[in-house]
Phi, psi and omega in degrees: 000132186281141178282127182289148179276127177276131179239179176294334178297337180277356177276122183296158181301323180300315183284324180294329177298319181292327177291317179288332180295331179279005177295144192276343189209156173305322178301319177297322182292319178298318176294323177295321178294334181271357183291307183204165177297327184290317180292324179294321178296320180292313181295329181281349181282152184293329179293337175289312181295326178290331184285344177286104187292322182232083181301139181292132177267100188279123180268110182251015183104208179204157171261151180228129177268106187285130182267110184280001179285339177270090193296325186279351181283152178303144184243136177284155181265358185254000181131192184274359178239124185243133176257125179250101187285159165290174184293337187259005185248139176274118185296333179296333182285344183238026175290154182258029182281359180266356181294147180290156174112005178185157183269357180227168181302319184292316181296316179291319187288333181285338184279341187244154177241133175280126183247337181193159175223159175205110180066236175260016178252153172234141175251123184234155183224151173239105185288137179232137182305120177057029179219160175294134189290157169281137184231141170220154175240130181231157176245101185296331183286320174273352177058049179226158177216160172234130177276129180269126181285158177290164176289125177308134178061016174241035189294330184250019177276152180268124183277113178280322181198148173217137187199164177291143178216093187238115180260352187242049175095189183290139179274166172215177186294342176271346184204100179206161181232138173243149171239131184237133176249122181252141170256118190230150170278159182250123179296127175083357182280141182268153175078013179070032183285135180239174184215167176229141181225158185242137177225145176242136174254125185241133174239129179214141180269120179269098191290332184291326178256356178058048176208164181266140172253116178243126185202141172265144180235133172282126180256014178070212182075017184292137176287120176216186182293332179292337176275347179075016183241126180235138174241121180245084174069018184288154175259122186255146180222139177291129179238014171136162171239140176209130183056230180259036182232148171226139192235141180234127175283152189234109180299338181272356182229116182269000184244346184215164176236159180274126181240138177250123184265121181240027187290344180245134187302318190261359185220150175212150186217137179265148175204164177267131181243122179284136178278164179304155186297329181287348180258350189282149183102343178272199177260112180282358175268357186264106179286350178281351181263333179202158180214150175253129184224172178293147174265186184288327178263153185309327186254005180274144175241129179250139181243119177253136183215161179242119178234110185067235177255021180245143175264118182250134180238130177239155178230129172251112181278157187295132178084003183271005177067238177260021179278099181260122178270125178292123187258306185212155181218133184223125172282117183289330180292318178284327184288328182266003183298129178088357182282149183295133173091351180281142178258151179291338180282349183295143171058033179250169176092173182268343184277197178291110182269350183211159178235146175271122176272317172201161181208151177205187183300109175093359184206163172209138181253129187231166174212154172298150183291328188279338177198164182279121178212091189283135173208162177234160179235122175279115182297330181294320183248346187057035174271145181255133177222153180246338190264007178292150178297336180287347183266359182290319177238156177267118184157169184291150186252124179237111180292152181235127176232122183299157184292150171228133001296153179303151177282126175249129176243138178265126177260114189270131176215174180285146184301132182277348181260018180057035174260173177280148180102191184240153170268149177237107179261126190260134175220164171271126181248000000 
């Protein structure tokens, strides 16, 4: 009796899934998905992506929101949003010329401001005077965007901050969450008392009805007498996000900032957070003087500030309340001595000798107060550098990571083998 030949078709899907999980690189996974329909079906299933213990984080560079207030800094020719690619990425594939509002890359890009990024998505806003901003979420790789409707009955509310808020993994255009903080007046309140409230926008694809569900939800966290926090006509400014906290500087308070505690998914609470004693007495509404960023541990908050000509770094550990630990101190005048383009007049005098342009986990970008001369400080080593890509333009830095698993599109054409039906040619888009 002849022995039957064993083929790949004899391997059950459960075992084949474990084989495909062991692929060593994203390129191998894409090639495997293009091999046949069966492999593509296994890779596209949610249990396959969950089985990947360490999904690869593809570094495709970063976007930068150029701040035009720094007149001497280089300005991009394509708009206020600049894409700085990594060495292996073609910048033309991630251009934002598809955004609404203009027929060319320059027109559409100048109308929008980049406010946040998450994975492969960008959040952009168009500011309108005394009105809720226009918001869109876009996928540069797929060249698609979603228009975010305004919050009902909040057309004339002031938006303090809006950002991605995803607790369930990486977002995509079919499933993402935004969090918005509004600064509002209180009808009938005496003494100019104002309040702040939190709203979440949820977009989800309802497969049963084959339609998208877009809706705003009130998340509470309103400032009222019960919280013990009062705002009397104060002007608030975003001064940074760190861990599950977001901070707002207050022009009316020189000793504290308004903090929003978001450590719990379904609840949030406002409170006043005291700044370190050496920073009190200044203006807590000036975001060029200090920023809150992530610490080394998931729940730690780091505060970087400029006092005179010194860069001071403080650390607040989780659960330590208002206890700030002095961490590091750097004389900017001494640290930048001898660098090309540095003038002797930089970082002198008793006033604010430097400004913080942008800051993130592990770094801060600064410039002298009198003119724009960008440089960055690596907080781990306190080393100063000028040649880093984040110092090319003045503005906030937003990392970009293409979606994982990669998006696969099927290009349908007539069968080339003269058979019935259509051919599905797979490519990475």
